[in-house]
C-alpha positions as CSV (number, residue, x, y, z in Angstrom):
1,M,0.0,0.0,0.0
2,K,1.0,3.6,-0.7
3,S,-0.1,5.9,2.1
4,F,-0.7,9.7,2.1
5,H,-2.0,12.2,4.6
6,E,-4.5,14.9,3.8
7,G,-5.4,16.9,6.9
8,K,-6.6,14.4,9.6
9,L,-7.3,11.7,7.0
10,E,-5.0,8.9,5.7
11,L,-5.4,7.6,2.2
12,D,-4.1,4.1,1.3
13,F,-3.7,3.2,-2.4
14,Q,-3.0,-0.3,-3.8
15,Q,0.4,-0.8,-5.2
16,N,-0.9,-1.1,-8.8
17,L,-2.1,2.5,-8.8
18,Q,0.1,5.4,-9.7
19,V,-0.7,8.2,-7.3
20,I,0.4,11.9,-7.0
21,Q,-0.7,14.7,-4.7
22,Y,-1.5,17.0,-7.5
23,D,-1.8,20.2,-5.5
24,R,1.7,19.6,-4.2
25,S,3.3,18.5,-7.5
26,N,6.2,20.4,-8.9
27,F,4.3,21.1,-12.2
28,F,1.3,22.6,-10.4
29,R,3.4,24.7,-8.0
30,N,5.9,25.9,-10.6
31,N,3.6,26.5,-13.5
32,V,-0.2,26.2,-13.0
33,E,-0.4,27.9,-9.7
34,K,1.3,31.0,-11.1
35,L,-2.0,31.9,-12.7
36,Q,-3.8,33.8,-9.9
37,G,-6.9,32.1,-8.5
38,T,-6.0,28.7,-10.0
39,K,-7.2,25.7,-7.9
40,A,-6.2,22.1,-7.7
41,V,-7.6,18.8,-6.5
42,D,-5.7,16.9,-3.8
43,F,-4.9,13.6,-5.6
44,L,-4.7,11.9,-9.0
45,A,-4.7,8.1,-9.0
46,L,-4.3,6.0,-12.2
47,S,-4.9,2.3,-12.9
48,R,-5.0,0.6,-16.3
49,D,-8.7,1.4,-16.6
50,D,-9.4,4.4,-14.4
51,L,-8.1,7.9,-13.7
52,F,-9.5,9.1,-10.4
53,I,-9.5,12.9,-9.7
54,I,-9.8,13.1,-5.9
55,E,-10.8,16.0,-3.6
56,I,-10.9,15.6,0.1
57,T,-13.1,17.9,2.1
58,D,-13.2,17.4,5.8
59,F,-15.9,19.5,7.5
60,R,-15.9,17.6,10.8
61,G,-16.2,20.2,13.6
62,H,-17.5,22.8,11.2
63,G,-21.1,21.7,10.9
64,V,-22.7,25.2,10.4
65,E,-20.1,26.2,7.8
66,C,-20.6,22.9,6.0
67,R,-24.3,23.2,5.8
68,E,-24.1,26.8,4.6
69,K,-21.5,26.0,2.0
70,I,-23.6,23.2,0.6
71,R,-26.9,25.1,0.8
72,K,-25.5,28.2,-1.0
73,G,-23.9,26.0,-3.7
74,D,-20.4,27.3,-2.8
75,L,-19.0,23.8,-2.4
76,V,-20.3,22.8,-5.8
77,V,-18.6,25.7,-7.5
78,E,-15.4,25.3,-5.5
79,V,-14.9,21.7,-6.4
80,A,-16.0,22.2,-10.0
81,H,-13.3,24.9,-10.4
82,K,-10.7,22.6,-8.8
83,V,-11.6,19.8,-11.3
84,R,-11.6,22.2,-14.3
85,D,-8.3,23.8,-13.3
86,T,-6.7,20.4,-12.7
87,I,-7.7,19.1,-16.1
88,S,-6.4,22.4,-17.6
89,G,-3.1,21.8,-15.8
90,L,-3.0,18.2,-17.1
91,C,-3.5,19.6,-20.6
92,G,-0.6,21.9,-20.0
93,A,1.5,19.1,-18.7
94,Y,0.7,17.0,-21.7
95,R,1.5,19.8,-24.2
96,S,4.8,20.6,-22.5
97,G,5.9,16.9,-22.2
98,N,6.1,17.1,-18.4
99,F,7.4,13.8,-17.1
100,E,6.1,14.1,-13.6
101,L,2.4,14.0,-14.8
102,E,2.9,12.2,-18.1
103,S,1.0,9.0,-17.3
104,F,-1.9,11.0,-15.8
105,S,-2.2,13.6,-18.6
106,T,-1.7,11.2,-21.5
107,G,-4.7,9.1,-20.6
108,L,-7.0,12.2,-20.9
109,F,-6.3,12.4,-24.7
110,L,-6.5,8.7,-25.7
111,K,-9.7,7.7,-27.4
112,D,-9.6,4.3,-25.6
113,G,-7.9,5.7,-22.5
114,P,-9.0,5.2,-18.9
115,S,-12.4,6.3,-17.7
116,V,-12.2,9.5,-15.7
117,T,-14.0,9.8,-12.4
118,F,-14.1,12.8,-10.0
119,I,-14.5,11.7,-6.4
120,L,-15.3,14.1,-3.6
121,I,-14.6,12.6,-0.3
122,L,-16.9,14.6,2.0
123,E,-16.4,14.1,5.8
124,E,-18.8,15.8,8.1
125,D,-20.4,15.5,11.5
126,R,-23.5,13.4,11.4
127,H,-25.5,10.9,13.2
128,P,-24.1,7.3,13.0
129,A,-27.2,6.2,11.0
130,P,-27.6,8.3,7.9
131,S,-31.0,9.8,7.6
132,K,-33.1,10.1,4.5
133,S,-32.4,13.9,4.3
134,F,-28.7,13.3,4.5
135,K,-28.8,10.8,1.7
136,Q,-30.9,13.2,-0.4
137,M,-28.5,16.0,0.3
138,R,-25.6,13.9,-0.8
139,S,-27.5,12.8,-4.0
140,N,-28.4,16.5,-4.7
141,L,-24.7,17.5,-4.2
142,N,-23.5,14.8,-6.6
143,L,-26.1,15.9,-9.3
144,A,-25.1,19.5,-8.9
145,I,-21.4,18.8,-9.3
146,A,-22.1,16.5,-12.3
147,R,-24.1,19.2,-14.0
148,Q,-21.3,21.7,-13.6
149,L,-18.8,19.3,-15.0
150,K,-20.9,17.8,-17.8
151,F,-18.9,19.4,-20.5
152,L,-15.9,17.4,-19.4
153,N,-17.7,14.1,-19.9
154,I,-16.5,12.6,-16.7
155,R,-18.2,10.6,-14.0
156,C,-18.8,12.3,-10.6
157,C,-19.2,10.6,-7.2
158,V,-19.6,12.0,-3.7
159,H,-18.6,9.6,-0.9
160,S,-17.4,9.6,2.7
161,R,-14.6,7.3,3.9
162,K,-17.2,4.9,5.2
163,D,-19.0,4.3,1.9
164,L,-16.1,4.4,-0.6
165,P,-16.4,1.4,-2.8
166,S,-13.5,-1.1,-2.3
167,H,-13.2,-1.8,-6.1
168,F,-11.6,1.7,-6.5
169,G,-8.4,0.2,-5.1
170,W,-8.0,2.8,-2.4
171,S,-9.4,3.7,1.0
172,V,-9.6,6.6,3.4
173,A,-9.3,6.3,7.2
């Protein structure tokens, strides 16, 4: 397993996945980030069949802020900008022949390349048994993000560390 920390969370990736902390990559820091206001997702993970674009948002201990950010649509816009800017950065990496991001960026431009999935890991304070309203909020959030990113033709998923599918090949603790 390859392990990474993001805030208070630990991500474990299977050995067969290539993984990079995109927002800490040299290419992002030395090139993309120089454009004022540019955002980035936390991780990119690549298998033979899948490119995962991963954002970790941990609102535990910030319940009021969390609900407001979701209610106002600010979280949707924020993560959509991060995904858009990340894919733009990968395009730049591809066009400049950047070695650090080569495997991640090349797959975006192959007709039969990996499927691309954006995954928001959203951690928040909640009752141990998810309520119907919580599930509905999560579903609405997923739909709103998917609508914003529709032009990119990528799949979008909102999960918590507790409901992340094991077939992705990585976990969050």
